[in-house]
SERO-4910 file (N, C-alpha, C, O; in steps of 0.05 Angstrom, whole numbers):
BEGIN
 pado doro    nc1    nc2    nc3   cac1   cac2   cac3    cc1    cc2    cc3    oc1    oc2    oc3
  Unk    A   2064   1739   2230   2022   1733   2220   2020   1756   2244   2038   1753   2261
  Unk    A   2003   1778   2250   1999   1789   2257   1981   1781   2286   1961   1767   2287
  Unk    A   1993   1796   2308   1972   1783   2330   1942   1789   2338   1926   1781   2355
  Unk    A   1942   1810   2315   1905   1822   2309   1896   1817   2282   1909   1814   2262
  Unk    A   1868   1817   2287   1863   1812   2259   1828   1823   2257   1812   1823   2276
  Unk    A   1821   1832   2227   1791   1850   2222   1772   1836   2241   1770   1813   2234
  Unk    A   1756   1843   2264   1740   1832   2268   1707   1854   2257   1706   1878   2261
  Unk    A   1686   1839   2244   1671   1846   2230   1633   1833   2245   1622   1812   2247
  Unk    A   1629   1850   2251   1594   1853   2267   1579   1855   2241   1570   1878   2239
  Unk    A   1572   1840   2223   1552   1852   2201   1526   1862   2211   1516   1882   2201
  Unk    A   1511   1847   2233   1501   1855   2235   1489   1898   2244   1469   1913   2243
  Unk    A   1517   1897   2251   1520   1934   2257   1528   1946   2234   1534   1970   2236
  Unk    A   1528   1930   2199   1539   1946   2180   1511   1960   2175   1490   1951   2184
  Unk    A   1516   1989   2155   1506   2004   2142   1514   2001   2119   1491   1995   2111
  Unk    A   1522   2000   2107   1529   1989   2076   1541   2018   2067   1536   2026   2044
  Unk    A   1562   2039   2091   1574   2057   2083   1590   2066   2058   1590   2085   2043
  Unk    A   1606   2038   2059   1630   2037   2038   1653   2058   2046   1670   2067   2030
  Unk    A   1652   2062   2064   1676   2070   2072   1699   2055   2078   1721   2061   2070
  Unk    A   1695   2035   2091   1717   2016   2095   1731   2004   2065   1754   1995   2063
  Unk    A   1715   2006   2047   1722   1996   2021   1745   2026   2004   1765   2026   1991
  Unk    A   1728   2044   2013   1746   2069   2003   1767   2071   2017   1785   2086   2009
  Unk    A   1770   2059   2036   1792   2065   2049   1815   2035   2057   1836   2031   2069
  Unk    A   1799   2020   2044   1819   1998   2043   1812   1974   2028   1807   1952   2038
  Unk    A   1811   1980   1997   1803   1957   1976   1821   1926   1981   1814   1906   1968
  Unk    A   1841   1926   1997   1862   1901   2000   1844   1884   2020   1848   1860   2023
  Unk    A   1820   1898   2037   1815   1884   2061   1788   1877   2058   1779   1856   2066
  Unk    A   1776   1892   2048   1747   1896   2039   1732   1893   2017   1747   1894   1997
  Unk    A   1711   1889   2012   1695   1891   1993   1668   1888   2002   1665   1878   2024
  Unk    A   1641   1898   1983   1617   1901   1983   1600   1878   1977   1606   1870   1954
  Unk    A   1584   1865   1987   1557   1845   1972   1545   1856   1956   1549   1878   1946
  Unk    A   1527   1837   1952   1511   1858   1928   1488   1866   1940   1470   1875   1926
  Unk    A   1483   1863   1975   1474   1882   1977   1482   1901   1988   1465   1915   1999
  Unk    A   1504   1907   1988   1524   1936   1991   1537   1939   2020   1543   1961   2029
  Unk    A   1540   1909   2036   1556   1906   2060   1581   1901   2057   1593   1896   2036
  Unk    A   1593   1901   2087   1621   1894   2076   1622   1865   2079   1605   1851   2090
  Unk    A   1642   1857   2068   1661   1827   2059   1684   1835   2071   1698   1852   2060
  Unk    A   1692   1826   2090   1715   1811   2087   1737   1805   2069   1728   1805   2047
  Unk    A   1761   1801   2068   1765   1793   2035   1786   1775   2064   1789   1780   2088
  Unk    A   1800   1750   2045   1822   1724   2061   1848   1751   2064   1860   1759   2044
  Unk    A   1852   1759   2083   1883   1766   2095   1900   1752   2081   1900   1728   2089
  Unk    A   1918   1757   2060   1944   1759   2050   1964   1738   2076   1966   1740   2101
  Unk    A   1977   1715   2054   1996   1710   2082   2012   1714   2094   2016   1705   2117
  Unk    A   2032   1734   2075   2038   1754   2091   2049   1778   2096   2070   1791   2096
  Unk    A   2008   1779   2102   2005   1808   2106   1997   1806   2131   1991   1785   2142
  Unk    A   1997   1839   2147   1986   1846   2166   1974   1869   2171   1985   1891   2175
  Unk    A   1943   1863   2170   1918   1877   2170   1927   1903   2191   1929   1925   2181
  Unk    A   1931   1900   2219   1936   1910   2240   1963   1932   2238   1963   1951   2255
  Unk    A   1992   1928   2213   2003   1950   2201   2005   1955   2186   2028   1963   2180
  Unk    A   1984   1956   2165   1964   1974   2145   1954   1994   2155   1944   1991   2177
  Unk    A   1954   2020   2142   1952   2040   2158   1923   2037   2140   1901   2039   2152
  Unk    A   1922   2034   2118   1898   2039   2105   1863   2016   2116   1838   2020   2113
  Unk    A   1877   1993   2127   1863   1976   2140   1856   1991   2172   1835   1990   2184
  Unk    A   1879   2006   2181   1868   2018   2214   1850   2033   2205   1827   2026   2208
  Unk    A   1856   2057   2193   1834   2076   2178   1807   2058   2182   1798   2056   2205
  Unk    A   1798   2046   2165   1777   2037   2152   1766   2017   2180   1743   2010   2178
  Unk    A   1782   2008   2205   1774   2005   2223   1761   2020   2244   1741   2013   2256
  Unk    A   1777   2049   2249   1781   2058   2256   1760   2082   2257   1754   2092   2278
  Unk    A   1751   2089   2235   1733   2102   2219   1696   2092   2215   1675   2104   2210
  Unk    A   1702   2072   2219   1680   2052   2213   1651   2072   2222   1653   2080   2245
  Unk    A   1635   2077   2213   1616   2104   2225   1588   2081   2240   1580   2092   2260
  Unk    A   1581   2067   2238   1568   2032   2242   1584   2034   2274   1574   2043   2295
  Unk    A   1616   2020   2267   1626   2004   2297   1618   1969   2287   1616   1948   2300
  Unk    A   1615   1976   2264   1621   1949   2252   1643   1924   2257   1641   1900   2263
  Unk    A   1671   1949   2250   1696   1935   2247   1705   1942   2270   1695   1962   2281
  Unk    A   1725   1927   2282   1741   1927   2303   1770   1900   2296   1775   1886   2277
  Unk    A   1784   1904   2323   1802   1890   2323   1801   1868   2345   1798   1875   2368
  Unk    A   1804   1841   2339   1808   1822   2356   1837   1816   2362   1854   1829   2349
  Unk    A   1849   1792   2384   1861   1794   2389   1859   1757   2370   1838   1744   2370
  Unk    A   1893   1746   2350   1879   1722   2334   1892   1711   2365   1908   1720   2381
  Unk    A   1869   1679   2362   1875   1665   2383   1903   1652   2371   1908   1653   2347
  Unk    A   1920   1638   2391   1943   1629   2382   1938   1600   2380   1924   1584   2392
  Unk    A   1956   1601   2359   1967   1567   2344   1947   1580   2319   1957   1578   2297
  Unk    A   1924   1592   2319   1913   1593   2296   1928   1615   2270   1938   1637   2273
  Unk    A   1922   1599   2239   1929   1615   2220   1903   1622   2207   1882   1609   2206
  Unk    A   1912   1651   2196   1883   1662   2170   1871   1639   2163   1849   1639   2175
  Unk    A   1875   1614   2147   1860   1595   2136   1843   1581   2161   1822   1569   2156
  Unk    A   1853   1583   2185   1829   1560   2199   1803   1580   2210   1783   1570   2220
***
């Protein structure tokens, strides 16, 4: 499990869709065009995925960022 996870601030999302284009494995858009984080794969590490890193680093509104996963928590928590 990764030490980091993707953090989403939906209030900052402008619905550009760049995250979905960069990494459809980690994101989708809701009916209004705003980003939705998909549940991480149990064996996946989004921080190690270059497409996820590209999506976070190139989010035009800054709605996506990395945060340290809290010790002892799993993706399902």
